[in-house]
VOGU-3710 file (C-alpha; in Angstrom, 3 decimals, decimal comma):
1> mnlsdnittl> 40,558/3,859/39,650  37,994/4,914/37,020  38,504/6,304/33,525  36,589/9,433/34,588  39,155/10,135/37,351  41,303/13,253/37,169  44,807/12,888/35,728  46,181/13,930/39,155  45,120/10,561/40,626  48,158/9,062/38,894
11> kgigeksaal> 51,432/8,739/40,765  53,913/11,470/39,861  51,363/13,917/38,412  50,764/16,938/40,611  49,152/20,265/39,787  52,224/21,521/37,913  52,463/18,416/35,701  48,677/18,330/35,255  48,778/21,872/33,811  51,080/20,576/31,055
21> fhklniytle> 48,714/17,685/30,304  45,834/20,174/30,178  47,583/21,976/27,312  47,083/18,758/25,335  43,406/18,614/26,406  44,150/15,722/28,763  42,119/16,109/31,967  40,934/12,577/32,776  42,375/9,078/32,515  40,158/8,461/29,504
31> dlirhyprdy> 41,572/11,565/27,795  45,032/10,161/28,495  44,547/6,720/26,972  42,828/8,326/23,973  45,900/10,520/23,407  47,193/8,046/20,856  50,846/8,018/19,703  51,540/10,063/16,581  54,419/7,764/15,601  56,706/5,050/16,956
41> eeyaspvgir> 60,428/4,674/17,456  61,374/1,423/15,761  64,714/-0,093/16,677  65,359/-2,124/13,534  68,342/-4,417/12,863  71,458/-2,284/12,269  72,936/-2,287/8,768  76,194/-1,291/7,095  76,668/2,284/5,884  76,229/1,378/2,199
51> faerdciqsl> 72,700/0,129/2,938  71,679/3,366/4,685  68,614/5,144/3,272  68,901/8,922/3,387  66,401/11,275/5,031  64,830/8,669/7,315  65,852/7,174/10,668  68,447/4,420/10,316  70,476/2,259/12,689  74,044/1,728/11,452
61> rvtikkvesi> 76,863/-0,495/12,723  80,100/1,571/12,708  83,595/1,833/14,142  84,841/5,145/15,575  87,819/6,268/13,462  88,648/9,807/14,574  87,375/12,138/17,312  88,093/15,760/16,383  88,603/18,718/18,709  85,526/20,636/19,792
71> krvrnlqiln> 84,799/23,720/17,669  83,051/26,797/19,030  80,675/28,693/16,717  78,762/31,503/18,472  76,929/29,756/21,336  77,461/26,255/19,949  80,039/23,660/20,891  80,358/21,344/17,886  81,888/17,873/18,071  82,649/16,080/14,786
81> vlagdsensi> 83,524/12,388/14,751  84,552/10,312/11,744  83,092/6,803/11,814  82,912/4,036/9,258  83,024/0,362/8,399  85,192/-1,666/6,040  83,691/0,081/2,953  82,319/3,538/3,762  82,537/6,422/6,201  80,108/8,858/7,831
91> vltwfnmpyl> 80,570/12,158/9,723  78,797/12,284/13,094  78,042/15,723/14,563  76,813/16,641/18,035  75,900/20,139/19,257  76,500/21,228/22,867  77,396/17,709/24,031  81,139/18,159/24,792  81,223/15,274/27,288  80,989/12,797/24,381
101> knklrsgehm> 84,574/13,634/23,385  85,882/11,772/26,418  83,383/8,937/26,030  84,286/7,992/22,453  87,478/6,084/21,581  89,026/5,326/18,182  88,539/1,694/17,223  85,386/1,333/19,368  82,438/-0,520/17,772  79,091/1,292/18,162
111> iirgipflkn> 75,520/1,351/16,873  74,435/4,834/15,777  70,818/5,805/15,180  69,647/8,946/13,376  68,899/10,449/9,963  71,716/10,185/7,388  71,912/12,996/4,817  74,434/14,508/2,423  76,249/17,632/3,588  79,031/19,150/1,485
121> grltmeqpel> 79,126/15,897/-0,479  79,669/13,707/2,604  77,261/11,379/4,367  76,442/12,981/7,713  74,329/12,247/10,783  73,564/14,979/13,351  72,746/14,300/17,015  72,664/10,491/16,556  71,802/8,190/19,446  74,748/6,036/20,537
131> ftekeyegkq> 74,571/2,428/21,745  76,942/-0,385/22,507  76,059/-3,670/20,774  74,635/-4,993/24,055  72,561/-1,855/24,756  71,049/-1,973/21,289  70,173/-5,676/21,561  67,938/-4,764/24,522  65,950/-2,306/22,353  65,986/-4,109/19,021
141> gqllpkyalt> 62,559/-4,993/17,645  60,723/-2,634/20,028  58,160/-0,053/18,935  58,200/2,790/21,460  55,392/5,391/21,258  56,021/9,043/20,317  53,248/11,430/21,385  52,176/14,923/20,405  53,847/17,072/23,068  53,906/20,501/24,647
151> kgltsnaimk> 56,942/22,298/26,052  57,952/20,748/29,374  56,284/17,386/28,725  58,156/14,424/27,244  56,982/11,289/25,463  58,530/9,337/28,325  56,339/11,145/30,894  53,190/10,402/28,895  54,302/6,812/28,377  54,750/6,281/32,152
161> avrqvldskv> 51,302/7,769/32,859  49,636/5,572/30,222  51,365/2,475/31,632  49,941/3,239/35,079  46,400/3,333/33,704  46,806/0,178/31,625  48,518/-1,717/34,467  45,588/-0,888/36,777  43,350/-2,948/34,443  40,678/-0,249/34,261
171> lekeflpani> 38,597/-1,818/31,512  35,850/-0,427/29,316  32,968/-2,658/28,331  33,046/-3,890/24,751  30,353/-2,021/22,827  30,671/-3,404/19,303  28,391/-6,396/18,653  30,300/-9,676/18,212  28,945/-10,218/14,680  30,367/-6,851/13,541
181> rkeyelaeyn> 33,774/-7,594/15,054  33,811/-11,002/13,395  32,682/-9,766/9,963  35,243/-6,960/9,764  38,028/-8,784/11,669  38,289/-6,269/14,489  40,235/-6,561/17,755  38,604/-6,437/21,192  38,438/-2,811/22,366  40,657/-2,978/25,482
191> yavstihfpn> 43,282/-4,997/23,612  43,282/-2,344/20,859  43,753/0,534/23,337  46,594/-1,209/25,144  48,317/-2,293/21,921  48,086/1,088/20,189  50,289/2,487/22,982  52,630/-0,487/23,394  52,618/-2,794/20,354  54,804/-5,899/20,334
201> cmddlvfark> 55,241/-5,753/16,568  53,986/-3,936/13,473  51,301/-6,569/12,755  49,806/-6,098/16,239  49,899/-2,308/15,767  48,059/-2,493/12,429  45,432/-4,818/13,959  44,859/-2,528/16,986  44,761/0,653/14,937  42,218/-0,836/12,526
211> rlvfdefflf> 39,780/-1,330/15,418  40,183/2,200/16,796  39,862/3,793/13,349  36,749/1,710/12,698  35,229/2,903/15,995  35,795/6,562/15,126  34,247/6,240/11,673  31,414/3,967/12,808  30,251/6,227/15,669  30,642/9,337/13,525
221> ilslrylket> 28,574/7,933/10,637  25,913/6,503/12,937  25,645/9,884/14,717  25,263/11,730/11,408  22,491/9,385/10,339  20,663/9,996/13,601  21,056/13,736/13,094  19,780/13,460/9,543  16,748/11,541/10,768  15,850/14,476/13,035
231> tekikndftf> 16,538/17,242/10,504  15,822/16,083/6,977  12,033/15,959/7,308  11,498/19,365/8,939  8,642/21,201/7,264  9,568/24,243/5,183  7,745/27,296/6,565  9,186/29,694/3,971  7,998/30,605/0,481  10,347/31,832/-2,243
241> skqnitlnll> 7,899/32,620/-5,015  9,578/35,953/-5,952  12,641/35,397/-8,156  12,737/38,329/-10,605  15,483/40,355/-8,860  17,688/37,292/-8,387  17,245/36,071/-11,975  17,878/39,611/-13,316  21,126/39,685/-11,342  22,076/36,349/-12,878
251> eqlpfkltna> 21,537/37,782/-16,376  23,473/40,996/-15,664  26,619/39,316/-14,349  29,654/40,049/-16,576  30,366/36,325/-16,876  28,311/33,268/-17,684  27,876/30,672/-14,964  29,191/27,209/-15,794  26,697/24,395/-16,244  27,856/22,963/-12,904
261> qlrafedvke> 27,169/26,284/-11,119  23,714/26,499/-12,714  22,936/22,914/-11,663  23,987/23,709/-8,076  21,806/26,842/-7,992  18,846/24,879/-9,388  19,347/22,287/-6,618  19,304/25,092/-4,034  16,191/26,756/-5,487  14,390/23,428/-5,683
271> nmnseyvmnr> 15,222/22,670/-2,023  14,195/26,137/-0,842  10,826/25,746/-2,559  10,277/22,138/-1,520  8,113/20,721/1,242  11,061/20,215/3,599  13,975/22,306/4,877  17,200/22,190/2,858  20,378/20,574/4,202  22,755/20,732/1,232
281> liqgdvgsgk> 26,501/20,670/0,638  28,005/22,426/-2,363  31,328/20,754/-2,962  33,490/22,530/-5,508  37,168/22,702/-6,268  39,225/25,789/-5,481  38,121/28,597/-7,846  35,047/26,750/-9,152  32,726/29,628/-8,220  30,810/28,489/-5,143
291> tivaalalcl> 30,541/32,035/-3,744  28,305/33,348/-6,546  25,899/30,432/-5,988  25,755/31,373/-2,300  25,240/35,036/-3,229  22,299/34,164/-5,488  20,721/32,075/-2,703  21,082/34,963/-0,221  19,596/37,415/-2,745  16,658/35,035/-3,204
301> asengyqgam> 16,057/35,032/0,561  16,260/38,845/0,678  13,918/39,258/-2,294  11,267/37,254/-0,470  11,492/39,306/2,713  13,738/37,005/4,738  17,174/37,195/6,302  20,147/35,079/5,288  23,353/34,580/7,278  26,739/33,545/5,898
311> maptevlarq> 29,436/32,358/8,287  33,104/32,459/7,206  36,069/30,833/9,003  38,111/34,048/9,371  37,374/37,747/9,855  39,369/38,641/6,752  37,292/36,328/4,570  34,062/37,536/6,209  35,028/41,133/5,435  35,793/40,225/1,831
321> hyeyfvelke> 32,412/38,510/1,451  30,712/41,592/2,928  32,546/43,921/0,533  31,501/41,646/-2,347  27,805/42,050/-1,413  28,186/45,810/-1,032  29,693/45,883/-4,528  26,794/43,805/-5,923  24,269/46,125/-4,250  25,845/49,288/-5,692
331> kyqlpihpil> 26,710/47,947/-9,146  23,309/46,386/-9,870  21,104/48,616/-7,660  19,929/45,582/-5,678  17,436/46,186/-2,835  19,567/44,175/-0,394  20,958/45,341/2,957  24,227/43,530/3,792  25,875/43,939/7,182  29,058/42,629/8,815
341> ltgsmtakek> 29,428/41,217/12,344  32,840/40,112/13,646  34,527/39,609/16,999  37,034/42,435/16,571  34,342/45,121/16,340  33,947/47,493/19,290  31,108/46,897/21,750  29,259/49,918/20,339  29,627/48,686/16,734  28,368/45,216/17,695
351> rtvrerielg> 25,381/46,689/19,528  24,400/48,754/16,473  24,732/45,748/14,152  22,706/43,509/16,490  19,912/46,108/16,647  19,731/46,291/12,837  19,592/42,498/12,623  16,852/42,208/15,254  14,742/44,936/13,594  15,140/43,307/10,170
361> madiiigtht> 16,974/46,348/8,771  19,766/44,018/7,608  18,837/41,035/5,452  22,241/39,576/4,437  24,367/39,094/7,543  28,010/38,161/7,041  30,319/37,213/9,883  32,349/34,658/11,785  31,242/32,437/14,698  29,847/35,614/16,346
371> lfqesviykn> 26,716/35,075/14,222  25,418/32,409/16,604  26,141/34,088/19,933  23,187/34,403/22,300  23,098/38,178/21,987  22,390/37,980/18,235  18,627/37,858/17,575  17,287/37,496/14,035  13,906/38,760/12,901  13,159/36,130/10,235
381> lalvitdeqh> 16,214/34,001/9,436  15,425/31,684/6,506  18,848/30,672/5,187  22,163/29,794/6,841  25,327/29,365/4,754  28,648/28,183/6,160  31,746/28,714/4,039  34,528/26,113/4,281  32,402/23,847/6,455  35,291/21,653/7,641
391> rfgvrqreml> 36,366/24,569/9,829  33,175/24,409/11,899  31,873/21,786/14,269  28,542/20,066/13,745  27,131/21,648/16,901  28,185/25,139/15,804  26,169/24,682/12,646  23,187/23,556/14,717  23,475/26,611/16,993  23,264/28,897/13,976
401> mekgtcphvl> 20,251/26,950/12,687  18,513/27,457/16,022  18,648/31,240/15,468  15,710/30,922/13,109  12,584/28,795/12,837  14,411/25,859/11,223  16,107/27,802/8,401  17,486/26,231/5,245  21,152/25,206/5,540  23,697/25,451/2,745
411> vmsatpiprt> 27,254/24,288/3,327  30,185/25,088/1,014  33,474/23,234/0,889  36,500/23,283/-1,388  37,882/20,118/0,189  38,551/17,794/-2,761  37,135/14,551/-1,404  36,220/11,790/-3,908  32,442/11,545/-4,227  32,298/8,003/-2,813
421> laiiiygdld> 33,862/9,246/0,434  31,909/12,530/0,462  28,594/10,651/0,418  29,683/8,810/3,570  31,240/11,633/5,608  28,619/14,239/4,726  25,892/11,719/5,430  23,519/14,302/6,926  23,591/16,480/3,785  22,487/16,281/0,164
431> isvidelpsn> 25,389/16,996/-2,184  25,799/19,240/-5,222  29,170/19,066/-6,976  30,614/21,943/-9,007  33,030/19,941/-11,120  34,138/22,474/-13,732  36,086/25,725/-13,557  35,003/29,052/-15,135  36,496/29,504/-18,615  38,340/32,698/-17,596
441> ripikncvvd> 40,563/30,896/-15,066  44,184/30,699/-16,265  45,668/27,293/-15,275  48,417/27,546/-12,665  51,905/26,504/-13,807  53,439/24,029/-11,358  56,903/22,672/-10,700  58,320/20,193/-8,172  61,968/20,934/-7,395  64,639/19,954/-4,892
451> tsyrekayqf> 66,270/22,330/-2,425  69,040/23,277/-4,894  66,429/25,308/-6,841  65,870/27,802/-4,009  68,206/30,525/-5,313  66,472/30,468/-8,718  63,118/30,580/-6,923  64,163/33,698/-4,985  65,185/35,361/-8,252  61,806/34,479/-9,751
461> itkevygghq> 59,985/35,820/-6,666  61,895/39,105/-6,974  60,928/39,360/-10,653  57,227/38,792/-9,877  57,227/41,331/-7,023  58,908/43,936/-9,226  56,200/43,166/-11,777  53,663/44,385/-9,204  52,607/40,986/-7,835  52,722/39,239/-4,447
471> vyvicpmvee> 53,992/35,930/-3,106  53,131/33,318/-0,472  55,856/31,100/1,007  54,527/28,180/3,075  56,570/26,427/5,773  55,401/23,436/7,838  56,324/24,780/11,290  56,140/27,928/13,407  59,467/27,426/15,176  62,391/25,059/14,851
481> senmeaenvi> 61,657/21,563/16,138  64,109/19,015/17,484  61,979/16,208/16,072  61,682/17,424/12,508  64,129/18,623/9,881  61,972/21,215/8,142  61,871/24,904/7,355  60,066/27,076/9,910  58,175/30,324/9,464  60,018/32,676/11,815
491> dyakmlqtkl> 63,573/31,755/10,804  62,639/31,515/7,144  61,204/35,049/7,097  64,425/36,352/8,656  66,517/34,442/6,115  64,447/35,777/3,180  65,251/39,324/4,251  68,895/38,559/3,446  68,040/36,934/0,092  65,541/39,402/-1,377
501> psditisylh> 66,081/43,125/-2,132  65,559/45,424/0,861  62,674/47,301/-0,811  60,514/44,135/-0,736  58,405/43,991/2,450  58,373/40,525/4,043  56,220/39,406/6,963  55,181/36,122/8,561  51,943/34,602/9,808  51,119/31,568/11,929
511> gkmkakeknd> 48,253/30,109/13,914  49,723/30,873/17,338  49,326/34,616/16,758  46,394/36,483/18,296  43,378/36,926/16,020  43,832/40,705/15,756  47,488/40,311/14,776  46,590/37,743/12,114  43,829/39,944/10,718  46,124/42,979/10,578
521> imerfaanei> 48,771/41,070/8,645  46,268/39,558/6,200  44,679/42,968/5,595  48,108/44,524/4,981  48,894/41,711/2,543  45,542/42,177/0,796  46,385/45,899/0,457  49,845/45,043/-1,004  51,626/46,677/1,936  53,339/43,284/2,332
531> qvlvsttvie> 54,729/41,721/-0,848  55,984/38,355/0,484  54,067/36,529/3,201  55,785/33,581/4,906  53,102/31,481/6,562  52,048/28,132/7,946  48,914/26,518/6,516  46,817/29,079/8,411  46,349/30,790/5,009  44,921/27,594/3,484
541> vgvnvpnatv> 41,520/29,180/3,894  40,903/32,791/4,666  41,719/35,463/2,130  41,306/36,329/-1,512  44,274/38,248/-2,918  43,938/38,324/-6,741  47,315/40,075/-6,940  49,195/37,044/-5,510  50,776/35,080/-8,361  53,379/32,835/-6,680
551> mmvenaecfg> 52,972/30,102/-4,082  56,229/28,499/-2,893  55,792/25,524/-0,532  58,858/24,485/1,448  59,126/20,843/2,555  56,158/19,952/0,382  56,739/16,324/1,394  55,381/17,200/4,866  51,859/17,869/3,527  49,105/15,745/2,037
561> laqlhqlrgr> 48,267/16,317/-1,620  44,749/17,555/-0,899  46,184/20,143/1,470  48,835/21,221/-1,046  46,082/21,683/-3,611  44,123/23,824/-1,146  47,225/25,950/-0,570  47,772/26,311/-4,306  44,246/27,735/-4,516  45,471/30,940/-2,838
571> vgrggnqsyc> 47,023/32,011/-6,171  45,545/32,209/-9,675  42,606/34,323/-8,490  43,282/37,322/-10,717  43,770/37,655/-14,457  47,524/37,025/-14,341  49,477/33,844/-14,919  50,232/32,243/-11,564  52,839/29,742/-10,430  53,270/27,138/-7,691
581> ifvngsskkd> 56,716/25,891/-6,662  56,768/22,746/-4,523  60,174/22,316/-2,846  60,778/18,659/-2,031  63,198/18,231/0,862  63,223/14,431/0,639  65,193/12,168/-1,677  62,676/9,321/-1,439  61,324/8,142/-4,803  57,802/7,619/-3,418
591> tkkrldilnk> 57,675/11,239/-2,247  58,608/12,565/-5,674  56,003/10,274/-7,249  53,321/11,727/-4,975  54,277/15,335/-5,616  54,454/14,806/-9,374  50,663/14,296/-9,307  50,406/18,034/-8,576  52,564/18,738/-11,615  50,150/16,889/-13,863
601> sndgffisse> 46,851/18,354/-12,745  45,099/21,342/-11,162  41,955/19,243/-10,618  41,468/18,692/-6,886  39,145/15,716/-7,302  41,611/13,939/-9,610  44,446/14,711/-7,170  42,599/13,340/-4,140  41,654/10,192/-6,073  45,266/9,633/-7,172
611> dlklrgpgdl> 46,467/10,314/-3,630  44,041/7,653/-2,428  45,536/5,088/-4,841  49,058/5,730/-3,541  48,101/5,247/0,098  48,715/1,773/1,446  47,653/0,006/4,662  51,196/0,504/5,991  51,016/4,296/5,654  49,795/4,655/9,234
621> fgfrqsgile> 51,395/7,920/10,180  51,827/9,611/6,845  50,312/12,781/5,497  47,168/13,534/7,486  45,168/16,203/5,706  45,163/19,068/8,158  41,749/20,587/8,701  39,872/17,821/6,914  37,803/15,784/9,368  40,443/15,656/12,051
631> fkigdiftda> 39,706/12,370/13,812  41,993/11,336/16,659  43,522/8,458/14,741  41,647/7,852/11,488  42,334/9,509/8,144  39,649/9,414/5,465  42,249/9,073/2,703  44,604/6,499/4,210  41,729/4,566/5,771  39,193/4,811/2,954
641> ailqnasdaa> 38,540/1,034/3,021  37,828/1,090/6,781  35,568/4,120/6,251  33,535/2,131/3,722  33,281/-0,849/6,105  32,187/1,425/8,960  29,526/2,934/6,706  28,216/-0,523/5,754  28,127/-1,555/9,424  26,354/1,661/10,461
651> sifsdkeimk> 23,599/0,906/7,936  22,606/-2,113/10,025  22,039/0,031/13,126  20,488/3,102/11,522  17,046/1,755/12,441  16,320/2,832/16,021  13,990/-0,140/16,525  16,932/-2,487/16,048  18,985/-0,452/18,527  16,360/-1,058/21,227
661> kaeyselnkk> 17,407/-4,709/21,494  19,053/-5,614/24,817  22,265/-6,866/23,176  22,936/-3,367/21,845  22,689/-1,561/25,206  26,451/-0,874/25,400  26,463/0,462/21,841  23,561/2,768/22,728  25,470/4,127/25,747  28,584/4,704/23,655
671> lelylqndln> 26,611/6,441/20,919  24,869/8,706/23,442  28,233/9,759/24,920  29,614/10,344/21,425  26,688/12,598/20,504  27,200/14,579/23,725  30,982/14,923/23,603  32,960/13,870/20,526  30,611/15,221/17,871  30,748/18,612/19,607
681> slsl> 34,457/18,964/18,962  34,870/17,212/15,608  35,252/19,629/12,714  33,665/18,708/9,418
//
């Protein structure tokens, strides 16, 4: 058995089962063992009811007091059982499990496991696991893995498959040098892989995870430094001596650029006129005005007879950028020729656009990933800009670069990463930070509320819509999940139709929709044909609707602070006062403390720094920042200390002469594989 073997070589996995694994991008045995658990079931010592913490999994020792008759509500069979101890009681509810009525007896001692919460003023637990004292003793102290799943595949099935691989003792050679493992107190690789799936205790889990997180960061940083070595010293074949049109545009703008914007533009101009090709990141908070800096850079390229391309993460945003350039051209009589290229265009439209690009009749080309398809040929591409860079892979950026003779590269990101971390993770780029907002931005008013505030929120939403404005409502899930008590997009949109007046148009949006459907909905929302849009975080990046003044985030506790700040950036884009309502569905004090940071500040960099302070080494499976450097197991916020260590270690091996030593042969092999495979898929 080899790690490169197909998943079907395992006992019990045929073609039908393999198709389910494929949905999780698991094709080989190596893919399988690198499908790390997303959480663990911990069977802790049971406690009395009065010690139960609400809204998190608890194991309670109870006595069955009363088993009620089964109630029928629509298609549900509901069984309620009253349980308790010498001091308190709890209502246990099961849905569509009628057989339990005959299994449970008054006076019987049981261990129940589930999430206690208050319902109608009474402590309640729905769908709890049931154990006898003896059954629970057999599980107590265990940490059982819980995996990301797809319909038809259980954690138990994945667990059995992983055990087969680990039991076969298929080992991978250790690639980290012994001195690095010793200095940073890192586990041996095969021990870490085995333990991350089946830890004996929390200490072993933390030790194993530390090694695997270190590996991810270390290989990533080392790869970036190798890339930088091959790109940063490329000779600049372009001249940008003409600047009159661009500088005139700067003077004619109806607003004054902030000092931070001017500094960023000066950095760009200096790079574009330097001896070597530019590789620069402009990092600016939501609403800081990165787009105008990009526009000035593209105008500079056009003025000097070159083409510039700007790649956006969604068609809607690409279209908005294109319309912005058309407006600039008409309003200021600029001699620029913007054009749009997206995947949803007809074959004839694409052919016409490609011809104009190849002939040089278009000099500012706006689009999505279609910009770097083979069929797109540029005449003299001198500048490539990617908007919201963390949505694109490193290789995608390189493919777009290859469309020209080593063009300048400008990357824009609104991801609020503290500068110390940004320097590490954007190691192949120089960084400009836009750290101040334009003076005309009206600060967003924020509030963190519990679920009892919803009715007031709906009244406020109605008032804003009747005032001519629009609203986003964010939910964490597309559909209801058995594993998570949280609001979901589809059901929530239906529920809102019963809460809001019938003349308010409500629609929903999520990532599982087809691209055309998503674009249609976003365009209807942008045109105010939809007043309330219920969405997952798919709208985090992708559209500019100045008319939207309210952002309501359900189950805000399910998101990281940096992501919540990104979501909040969808409102406050017009001249009207905007509001953000964070609905906290948890009663935990730590959760409220986290969310209150958003109440205090609209500064993304401050928020991410404060978020970093609140993260502890035990927060292993907390609030991963969706879309921000999605490593398999590491998180740049939670694991900031490991990221720094990995960066320090990578510095030792950045010199290729050192890497030629025989003792680093395994590290070289691992790095080569990483550059070929992992770096292709990792989004920055």
